[in-house]
N, C-alpha and C positions, 0 to 999 in steps of 0.2 A: 367692551371687555370680551364679548363673545367673539368678536372678529379676531382679537389678539390670541385668544385660546385657540381658535380654529387654525390660525396661521402658525402657532407653535406646534399644535398636532400634527399639521401638514409637514412642517419642517422635520420633525422627529421621524415621521414616516419615511420622507425622502432620505434622510441620513442613514435610517435603517436599511432601506432598500440598496443603497449605494455601498454600504460597508461589506467588507468580505465576512463570510461566515466562519464561525469558529467553534472550538470545542472547550467545554470547562470540565475539570481545571485545564489550564494550559499545560503544554508540555514540560515547561519550566517549573511548573508547580507540583508535577507528579513525583512521588517518593523516588528516591535513588534505587531502592529495592522494589520496584513495581513488578509484582509477581505475576505468573501466568494465571494463577487462580483469580487475582484481583482484576486482571485485564478481561478475563471472562465474565465476571460478575459485573463489570462496568460497562459491558456490551461492545467491547472492541471487537473488531474482526480479527480473529487470531489464527496464526499460521505455525504450525509446528513442523519444523524441517521442511518448509515451503509449502505444506498442504494445509488448507483451511480446515480447522477443527471447530471453530465457534464463530458465530456472528453471521451466518449465511443470510439470514432474514435482514440485517442491517445492510449488508452489500446489496441485496436485491432492491431494498428501499432507496439506496444511493443510486443505483442504476436507473430506477423509475424517475427519480427527481431529476437526473441528468436528461433523461428522454423528454421530460416535460420542461426542460430549461429553467429548472428551479434551483436557486442556490442551495447547497447542501455541504455537509462535511461528515466524514467518518474517521475513526481512529484505528490504524492498523498496528498490530502487535505481532512481531516476528520472534520466534523462540527457536533457536537452533541447538542442537545437541551432537555429540560425536558418536558414531557407530563404532564400538571397540572392535567389531569383526573386520573392519578396514584397515587396521593398524597393528603393528608389532607392539607388544606389551610396553615396551619402553617409549616408543614414539606416541602411544595413547596417553600415557602418563605425562609426557612432556607437553602435549597439546591440551589436555583435559583442563589444566588450570585456567585456561582462557573460556571455558564453556560452563554452563550454557551462554550462548551469545544472544543478547536481547537488543532489538531495534524497535523503537515506537515512532510511528509517523502519523502525521495528520493530513489527510487528504481532502481537499475542498474543491468545489465547482462553484464558479461564480462569473457571470458575464462571459460566457463561452470560453472561459479558461480553467485549467486545473492547476492546482498548487499543491505540492508536497512540502510539508514543513517537518523539519527534524532538528534535533539538537546535535551539533558536531562540536566536539571539544569545548563544551559549555556555552557555545554560541548558537542562536536560533538561525537556522538556514532555510530559506525559501526557494523552491525552484519551480518555475512555471512551465506549462506545456499546453500545446494547443489541441491535442487529440487523445482520447481514450480509445485504444484499440484492443480488439478481441483477437486471439489466435488460438487455434486448437491443433493439436498434433498427436500422432501416435508414435509409440517407441518402435524403434527398430528391432528390438528384442523383447517383446512383451513378457515372455516368461522369466527373463532375467530382471527386467525393470520393475516387475510387480504391479504395473498399471497398463490399462488398455488404451487410455486417452488422457490427454492433459489440456486443460483450459486455462489460458493465461490472459489476463488483462494487463495491458501496460500502457504507460503515457509515452507519448513521443510528439516531436515537432514535425515529423515527417508522416503524411498520410499514407495509406496502403502499403505498409511493410508488415512482415510477420515478426512473431517473437523471435524466431531462429535468424532471421536476417539482422534483426537488432543485435542479438547476442553475438553473431559471427563478426559483425562490424567492430566489436571491442577487442578482437584478437590483435596482439601486437603484430603479427605477421600480415595482417590485412594491409593492403595498399590503399584502401579506401578511407576516407574521413569517417570516424565512427558516429553513429546516430547518437543523439541526445535522447535517452530513454530511462524510464524507471518502471519496474514491475510493481504492481499494486494488488494483484489477485492471482491465485494459483490453486487450482483444484485437480488433484490427480484421481482420475475415475478407475477404481480397481475393477477387474474383470467380474467379480462376484457382485458388484452393486447394480 
């Protein structure tokens, strides 16, 4: 009996170590009106208009686990609003009905690969990437942009590219094949920080 129990425990441990990590509740189980406040309370890594506003400690823990080659997962919550100063009143009213825009992704690391899971048109979609890359840049006009440095982490299947190279590759006018990439972190460092 002891041998059988030991074998079952060993099998369970092996199955657990081989399975991909996940976050509960699953993306499909999240409420359709998953609010910014709920995402912050749940410990998501939250981005408001592409700048991290909550969950930095969870991002740091994710990076530490990746560095240690340990399986891990985090939930990313992107919340985008419109700036009324950039549009005419009529155009703003036309666009505003589609805002705020909310996207929620799960990012996991397991067995030297990164997986982004998201819900697209009611279906769960997973994309795998080989590399997590960090890129830093400075704005061309800091006084206009409002930040002095931007730190971006993104996933790619191509090592040794910068964030700007990935973005430029998506330009329809580019004659090169676009890189497969996904931004998963962005921090705008303000001059006063």
